[in-house]
C-alpha positions in Angstrom: 0.0 0.0 0.0 1.4 3.3 -1.0 0.7 5.9 1.7 -1.5 8.8 0.7 -0.2 11.1 3.4 3.3 11.3 5.0 4.3 13.3 8.0 7.9 14.5 7.7 9.4 15.4 11.1 12.7 17.1 10.4 14.3 20.3 11.7 16.4 21.1 8.7 14.2 23.1 6.3 16.1 22.1 3.1 15.8 18.3 3.9 12.2 18.7 4.9 11.3 20.5 1.6 13.4 18.1 -0.6 11.8 15.1 1.0 8.3 16.5 0.5 9.2 17.3 -3.2 10.2 13.6 -3.7 6.9 12.4 -2.2 4.7 15.0 -3.9 6.2 14.1 -7.4 4.8 10.6 -6.7 1.3 12.1 -5.8 1.8 11.5 -2.0 0.5 14.3 0.2 2.8 15.6 2.8 2.6 17.5 6.1 5.6 18.7 8.0 6.9 19.5 11.5 10.2 21.1 12.5 10.3 19.8 16.1 9.4 16.6 18.0 6.6 18.2 19.9 5.1 19.7 16.8 5.5 16.3 15.1 3.5 14.5 17.8 0.8 17.1 17.6 0.7 16.8 13.7 0.6 13.0 13.9 -2.5 13.2 16.1 -4.3 15.9 14.1 -3.3 14.9 10.5 -3.5 11.1 10.8 -0.7 10.3 8.3 -0.2 6.9 6.8 3.6 7.1 7.4 5.9 9.2 9.5 9.5 10.0 8.5 11.3 10.9 11.7 14.7 12.6 12.2 16.6 11.2 15.1 18.2 14.5 16.1 15.6 17.2 16.7 16.1 20.4 18.7 13.6 19.7 21.4 12.9 16.0 21.8 15.1 13.3 20.2 13.5 10.9 17.7 13.6 8.0 20.1 11.4 9.9 22.6 9.1 11.0 19.8 8.7 7.4 18.7 8.1 6.3 22.3 5.3 8.9 22.7 3.8 8.0 19.3 3.7 4.3 20.1 2.2 4.9 23.6 -0.7 6.9 22.1 -3.6 4.8 20.8 -4.3 7.5 18.1 -0.8 7.1 16.6 0.6 3.7 17.7 -0.3 1.9 14.4 1.3 4.5 12.1 4.5 3.2 10.6 7.6 5.2 11.4 10.9 5.3 9.4 13.8 7.1 11.0 16.2 9.2 8.9 19.4 10.7 10.2 22.9 11.6 9.3 24.0 10.3 12.7 23.6 6.9 14.5 24.9 4.7 11.7 25.6 2.2 14.4 22.0 1.7 15.3 21.0 -1.8 14.3 17.9 -2.8 12.4 17.0 -5.0 15.3 17.0 -2.1 17.8 15.0 0.1 15.4 12.3 -2.6 15.0 12.3 -3.5 18.7 11.5 0.1 19.5 8.7 0.2 17.0 10.0 1.7 13.8 10.0 -0.1 10.5 13.4 1.1 9.2 16.1 3.7 8.8 17.2 5.9 6.0 20.7 7.4 6.3 21.1 11.0 5.1 21.8 11.9 2.5 19.5 9.5 0.8 18.3 9.1 -2.8 14.6 9.1 -3.7 14.7 5.4 -4.8 15.9 4.5 -1.2 12.9 6.3 0.3 10.5 4.6 -2.2 12.0 1.1 -1.5 11.0 1.5 2.2 7.6 2.8 1.2 7.0 -0.2 -1.0 7.4 -2.5 2.1 4.4 -1.0 3.9 
């Protein structure tokens, strides 16, 4: 299932806009947030089909955002994919054990993003 709406939680404006451009070209609607707290609020109000979540945010790190999303019945079933330039040492097992479905390492190519989306 290709998501119809993706929430991009990313503090770097250029990455946020570029990611949305990739998705919009494929006819996928996007909503964005620049902080973890804003992202949690947007996930609740916008009900996205997928969340792309940066690990390093200015207010709350991505792990804590994920924990809060999975603890809330309104957002617990939304698939989450991390993306980050840091934390290359984080294993797929740890990512999945914490509730995310995968990791994209920045910089990434559009085809890498769409490969993960195809697994939904």
